[in-house]
C-alpha positions as MATLAB code, in Angstrom:
seq = 'XXXXXXXXXXXXXXXXXXXXXXXXXXXXXXXXXXXXXXXXXXXXXXXXXXXXXXXXXXXXXXXXXXXXXXXXXXXXXXXXXXXXXXXXXXXXXXXXXXXXXXXXXXXXXXXXXXXXXXXXXXXXXXXXXXXXXXXXXXXXXXXXXXXXXXXXXXXXXXXXXXXXXXXXXXXXXXXXXXXXXXXXXXXXXXXXXXXXXXXXXXXXXXXXXXXXXXXXXXXXXXXXXXXXXXXXXXXXXXXXXXXXXXXXXXXXXXXXXXXXXXXXXXXXXXXXXXXXXXXXXXXXXXXXXXXXXXXXXXXXXXXXXXXXXXXXXXXXXXXXXXXXXXXXXXXXXXXXXXXXXXXXXXXXXXXXXXXXXXXXXXXXXXXXXXXXXXXXXXXXXXXXXXXXXXXXXXXXXXXXXXXXXXXXXXXXXXXXXXXXXXXXX';
ca = [
     119.211  132.240   75.947;
     117.409  129.547   76.090;
     115.060  128.135   72.893;
     110.830  128.858   72.159;
     109.828  125.811   73.111;
     106.094  124.016   71.922;
     103.865  121.137   72.581;
     101.015  119.353   73.353;
      99.763  119.783   77.046;
      96.381  118.098   77.422;
      95.590  114.369   76.695;
      96.359  112.941   72.757;
      93.154  114.043   70.967;
      90.209  113.791   69.818;
      89.134  115.800   72.258;
      86.821  117.606   74.084;
      89.899  120.715   74.218;
      93.346  120.478   73.263;
      95.720  122.795   75.136;
      99.443  123.397   73.424;
     101.789  125.450   75.580;
     104.163  127.876   74.040;
     107.530  128.511   76.317;
     110.473  130.797   75.679;
     111.144  134.600   74.193;
     109.084  134.013   71.282;
     106.582  132.590   73.254;
     104.968  136.864   72.503;
     105.949  136.736   68.484;
     103.522  133.861   67.743;
     100.864  135.089   69.427;
     102.317  138.112   66.652;
     101.995  135.769   64.078;
      99.321  133.760   64.294;
      96.669  135.063   66.933;
      97.176  138.575   65.536;
      98.446  139.760   68.260;
      98.557  139.066   72.113;
      95.798  139.727   74.538;
      96.033  141.322   78.186;
      97.614  138.972   80.686;
      96.120  136.181   81.524;
      92.528  137.104   80.100;
      91.159  134.629   78.051;
      90.613  136.178   73.947;
      88.878  134.199   71.905;
      90.987  134.819   68.314;
      91.695  133.349   64.645;
      94.431  131.055   65.008;
      96.638  130.993   61.522;
      99.234  129.539   60.101;
     102.221  131.903   58.537;
     100.863  131.911   55.893;
      97.787  133.636   56.655;
      95.275  130.317   56.333;
      92.311  129.664   59.049;
      93.593  126.688   61.468;
      91.140  127.081   63.881;
      88.805  129.532   65.973;
      90.161  129.500   69.699;
      90.581  130.285   73.144;
      94.657  132.532   73.345;
      96.178  133.785   76.736;
      98.794  134.811   77.404;
     101.442  135.329   80.383;
     104.762  136.763   80.240;
     107.381  136.204   82.566;
     108.332  136.149   85.080;
     104.733  135.612   85.910;
     104.589  132.051   84.394;
     104.486  128.938   85.680;
     107.936  128.341   84.016;
     108.790  131.988   84.422;
     109.570  132.546   80.945;
     107.160  134.656   78.575;
     104.261  131.279   78.250;
     101.306  131.617   75.104;
      98.341  128.815   75.242;
      96.574  127.889   72.041;
      92.750  126.154   73.520;
      92.014  124.779   70.678;
      89.491  122.489   68.885;
      91.109  119.004   69.927;
      90.690  117.246   67.076;
      93.529  115.844   65.820;
      94.096  117.648   62.620;
      93.698  121.237   63.992;
      96.319  120.132   66.526;
      98.751  118.983   64.078;
      97.671  121.693   61.672;
      99.123  123.960   64.397;
     101.796  121.812   65.597;
     102.817  122.347   61.927;
     102.977  125.649   61.462;
     104.708  126.160   65.448;
     107.299  123.406   64.081;
     107.985  125.757   61.252;
     108.616  129.022   63.137;
     111.947  130.226   63.333;
     113.924  129.283   66.598;
     111.078  127.086   68.172;
     111.270  123.297   68.394;
     109.370  120.503   70.213;
     110.137  120.407   73.634;
     111.191  117.601   75.530;
     109.687  115.201   78.255;
     109.393  117.599   81.921;
     111.086  120.361   80.158;
     108.033  122.794   81.016;
     108.276  121.575   84.446;
     112.583  121.824   84.031;
     112.131  125.707   83.579;
     110.199  126.513   86.230;
     112.495  124.424   88.496;
     115.444  126.719   87.163;
     113.851  129.390   86.544;
     112.744  129.750   90.830;
     108.908  128.639   90.321;
     109.014  125.603   92.103;
     112.048  123.670   93.670;
     112.885  119.897   93.861;
     111.305  118.825   96.764;
     107.409  120.313   94.509;
     108.823  118.819   90.990;
     109.533  115.089   92.711;
     105.524  116.066   94.232;
     103.938  116.699   90.358;
     105.973  113.860   88.984;
     103.751  112.377   91.589;
     100.996  113.349   90.839;
     101.296  112.706   87.554;
     101.764  109.066   88.542;
      99.255  109.080   91.256;
      96.143  106.595   90.841;
      94.929  105.871   93.775;
      93.763  108.881   96.488;
      96.443  107.508   99.076;
      99.079  108.559   96.525;
      97.558  111.900   94.715;
      96.583  113.492   98.623;
     100.122  112.417   99.188;
     100.908  114.345   95.608;
      99.815  117.156   96.218;
     101.143  117.924  100.219;
     105.233  117.271   98.349;
     103.621  119.339   94.979;
     102.320  121.865   97.089;
     105.226  123.039   99.719;
     104.230  121.159  102.682;
     108.418  119.471  103.008;
     109.809  122.871  101.441;
     108.023  124.669  103.828;
     109.206  122.269  106.550;
     112.784  122.462  105.213;
     112.992  125.890  105.112;
     111.894  126.746  108.913;
     115.299  123.833  109.475;
     117.479  125.653  108.153;
     116.202  129.618  109.717;
     117.124  126.980  112.466;
     120.378  126.250  112.073;
     121.347  129.520  110.198;
     120.769  130.820  113.968;
     123.120  128.111  115.270;
     125.767  129.226  112.792;
     125.576  132.476  114.183;
     126.256  131.140  117.380;
     129.271  129.416  116.619;
     130.405  132.188  114.188;
     129.736  135.158  117.495;
     132.103  132.539  119.840;
     135.255  132.443  116.951;
     134.895  135.761  115.818;
     135.113  137.177  119.578;
     137.713  134.181  120.241;
     141.714  135.000  121.059;
     144.008  133.274  117.964;
     145.335  130.660  120.467;
     141.866  130.296  122.646;
     139.061  129.422  121.806;
     135.951  129.446  124.191;
     133.885  126.516  123.836;
     130.561  126.341  122.314;
     128.211  127.061  124.562;
     125.763  124.479  126.696;
     122.351  126.091  125.281;
     123.830  125.983  121.646;
     124.383  122.082  122.126;
     120.889  121.657  123.917;
     119.141  123.647  120.471;
     121.096  121.858  117.616;
     121.020  118.247  119.220;
     117.342  118.914  119.717;
     116.938  120.433  116.165;
     119.066  117.049  114.910;
     116.009  115.273  116.948;
     113.060  116.663  115.656;
     114.353  116.002  111.819;
     115.526  111.876  113.041;
     111.728  111.420  113.640;
     110.590  112.041  109.903;
     112.920  109.533  109.018;
     110.454  106.981  111.406;
     107.296  108.756  108.861;
     105.941  105.671  105.772;
     108.383  106.297  102.528;
     106.630  107.062   99.585;
     108.158  104.127   97.262;
     105.173  102.289   99.118;
     102.279  104.905   98.779;
     104.215  104.712   94.795;
     105.255  101.664   93.375;
     102.284  100.039   96.485;
     102.529   97.336   98.472;
     104.552   94.522   98.066;
     102.522   91.449   98.682;
     104.052   87.835   97.526;
     102.746   84.891   97.232;
     105.377   81.982   97.935;
     104.910   78.241   98.622;
     105.218   74.445   96.985;
     104.449   74.171   93.945;
     101.026   72.965   93.742;
      99.673   74.826   96.725;
      97.832   77.077   95.280;
      99.273   79.889   94.590;
      98.441   80.964   91.328;
      94.577   80.213   92.514;
      94.709   82.405   95.166;
      97.003   85.059   93.286;
      93.637   85.258   90.963;
      91.582   85.361   93.815;
      92.711   88.446   94.833;
      93.124   90.181   91.705;
      89.697   88.616   90.759;
      91.246   87.968   86.990;
      92.798   85.265   85.663;
      96.403   86.437   85.084;
      98.392   83.944   86.457;
      97.691   79.701   84.443;
      96.881   77.745   86.542;
      97.898   74.061   86.200;
      98.026   70.040   88.067;
     101.379   69.639   86.685;
     104.020   70.914   89.385;
     106.119   73.215   88.395;
     103.669   75.296   86.382;
     105.358   79.037   87.172;
     108.668   79.366   86.499;
     109.232   83.108   87.092;
     107.826   85.869   89.583;
     104.681   87.343   87.664;
     103.700   90.962   88.872;
     100.124   92.338   89.258;
      99.671   95.932   90.428;
      96.166   96.382   91.973;
      93.851   98.704   94.331;
      92.250   97.296   97.353;
      90.195   99.588   99.013;
      91.988  102.487   97.454;
      95.419  100.914   98.315;
      98.720  100.551   95.766;
      99.571   96.724   96.016;
     102.063   94.501   93.997;
     100.938   91.384   93.967;
     103.477   88.702   93.068;
     103.291   84.737   92.049;
     106.191   83.406   92.226;
     108.038   79.517   91.081;
     107.248   76.372   93.660;
     110.395   76.417   96.481;
     111.063   72.574   96.765;
     113.955   70.726   98.011;
     116.475   68.977   95.087;
     114.450   70.187   91.955;
     117.148   68.580   89.088;
     115.370   70.918   86.487;
     117.599   73.743   85.940;
     115.181   76.200   84.779;
     112.871   75.515   87.816;
     116.498   76.289   90.187;
     116.273   79.695   88.519;
     112.668   80.138   89.335;
     112.941   79.300   93.274;
     115.843   81.750   93.623;
     113.787   84.418   91.799;
     111.085   83.466   93.923;
     114.083   83.342   97.345;
     114.963   87.314   95.985;
     111.256   88.350   95.750;
     110.504   86.711   99.556;
     113.957   89.163  100.807;
     111.333   92.739   98.911;
     108.758   92.017  100.070;
     106.575   93.705  101.915;
     104.983   90.837  103.098;
     104.363   87.375  102.334;
     101.827   85.125  101.964;
     103.137   81.257  102.438;
     101.067   78.788  101.201;
     103.301   75.734  102.726;
     104.139   73.850  105.596;
     103.381   75.823  108.634;
     106.549   77.152  109.792;
     108.689   76.521  107.031;
     107.935   80.160  105.735;
     109.506   83.316  105.542;
     110.401   84.993  108.818;
     107.257   88.049  109.537;
     105.207   85.284  106.974;
     100.678   85.139  106.915;
     100.272   81.943  107.568;
      97.465   80.828  105.015;
      95.461   77.622  104.095;
      93.774   76.800  100.762;
      92.009   74.532   99.941;
      89.667   74.486  102.570;
      86.738   73.194  100.821;
      88.319   70.148   99.966;
      89.317   69.480  104.079;
      87.220   68.807  106.883;
      89.665   70.290  109.142;
      92.246   73.141  109.747;
      95.548   71.544  108.862;
      97.544   74.791  110.319;
      97.293   75.662  113.890;
      97.968   79.561  113.644;
      96.531   79.782  110.601;
      95.736   83.682  109.472;
      93.540   83.299  106.918;
      91.463   79.685  105.680;
      90.537   80.021  101.754;
      88.789   78.882   99.561;
      89.718   79.846   95.670;
      87.041   77.338   94.889;
      83.983   78.612   96.661;
      85.638   82.466   97.481;
      85.490   81.547  100.720;
      87.721   83.966  103.039;
      88.827   85.508  100.183;
      87.309   88.606   99.861;
      88.658   88.825  104.339;
      92.213   88.194  103.045;
      91.451   91.795  101.062;
      90.025   93.549  103.887;
      93.078   92.394  106.020;
      96.013   92.700  103.993;
      94.922   96.398  102.786;
      94.246   97.092  107.038;
      97.476   95.991  107.339;
      99.079   98.018  104.393;
      97.408  101.464  105.472;
      99.346  101.242  108.691;
     102.352  101.036  106.886;
     101.109  103.912  104.388;
     101.145  107.151  105.220;
      97.316  108.523  106.816;
      95.551  110.924  103.893;
      97.502  113.877  103.291;
     100.036  113.063  105.783;
     103.865  113.702  103.483;
     105.630  111.020  102.669;
     109.733  110.909  102.417;
     111.306  108.612   99.248;
     114.380  107.325   99.149;
     116.352  110.022   98.283;
     115.039  112.714  100.622;
     115.047  110.482  103.763;
     118.601  109.967  102.805;
     119.556  113.339  103.436;
     116.964  114.242  106.108;
     118.771  111.431  107.447;
     122.417  113.879  106.389;
     121.096  116.930  108.425;
     119.938  114.930  111.371;
     122.952  112.834  112.030;
     125.046  116.326  111.122;
     123.093  118.685  113.887;
     123.535  115.676  116.754;
     127.414  115.777  116.245;
     127.476  119.135  116.201;
     125.806  119.453  119.221;
     128.129  117.047  120.988;
     130.718  119.101  120.169;
     132.551  121.480  122.240;
     134.925  122.847  119.983;
     133.311  125.555  117.491;
     135.278  125.047  114.711;
     134.541  121.531  114.829;
     130.251  122.181  115.397;
     130.822  124.936  112.407;
     132.068  121.987  110.330;
     128.712  119.879  110.645;
     126.405  122.820  110.514;
     127.817  122.999  106.874;
     126.806  119.176  106.227;
     123.914  119.615  107.343;
     123.153  122.569  105.409;
     124.874  121.382  102.283;
     121.899  118.565  102.824;
     118.914  120.572  103.451;
     120.240  122.642  100.128;
     120.490  119.209   98.090;
     116.418  118.477   98.869;
     115.184  121.766   98.010;
     117.138  121.862   94.704;
     119.818  124.704   95.836;
     122.915  122.087   94.672;
     121.741  119.062   93.288;
     123.199  116.987   89.920;
     122.188  117.207   86.015;
     122.231  113.182   86.460;
     119.360  113.380   88.955;
     116.924  116.105   86.953;
     117.442  114.111   83.879;
     115.988  110.873   85.614;
     113.352  112.988   87.539;
     112.103  115.258   84.848;
     111.987  112.472   82.229;
     108.967  111.344   84.654;
     107.087  113.528   83.163;
     104.939  113.947   79.799;
     106.440  116.213   76.974;
     103.635  118.628   77.927;
     104.295  118.738   81.035;
];
């Protein structure tokens, strides 16, 4: 039987209220000992909370959720305490002193909810994203995932897949041992159609760009104004600005939201040929690596010398009588601020196109890989005439669906996922 765990599930004290959660088979006994008994299920009751020695620790609201009708699927209790540090410490010390109780590890409450079937893996991933959400776009996507939108869609696909499997099994059941009939044209059409429907989801914007931010790298030769523009876009002095070439030696990263859209901005070392400084050469190599991983590069160097797909940006516009770049997307002056706001707005609009619409579901890399596997397997099943080969492709698609919502998974993957949660979640 799993151990009974406890943790502070609200923010760090001091606070108006502190919520301490207890989950496991001994949660009811905790209330018997510390709160004088268990209140009516799912009903808040004002109780005197005492230690095992009878000393009064607090007057608090107490709640009781008998399993399996609880968030973790186990017996669960909550103390809604006054949120002072001393109160929380005293209650935690009393709980730690009780037999068969221990402090929870990060994400353990949610992991138990998953293990007990209260949520599936896709919903757990959405909950992890929700806890980390910093913008409205991130929050809405995480809410859709945590609310089971993807899980419901996968269950619908899975039901249709099982129907296709039944069609194949019918062919196999009624076939002679030496003469197996081919699958029907109807099966082939339905299988390919389902695979293609799933395949369309692979073209949706991905969750990584939403969670990590749209990656914008500033590139160009030394003294092109990269660090000045970096600071101007962030509206803070994050990078050191100097007239000395090669001041920026490494990739400097900052996260910011522009018009509610999450971004990562990268300031890089000046790119030039023939540097004799080994440290500078390392910085140039890292800058080129950042170009390769960027969603967008703002090129501040000579026109036409930047990476493919970059935006040509002309800086120091206040010092120039006319444009030097024929096809500059923006002309800016970090000294006067001219053009900076227009660049910010253009970046926000461009990044918004690469992200899901508000409330639209976005797939992460793991989910995308599994849906791609299912899509290809279903399309392949629709191309098979031999029912045995078709059945094997359908099995591969079913395994992918099961992995997506957590019917089959690995402990290492679960450890990585639930390690993203805080201790009381």
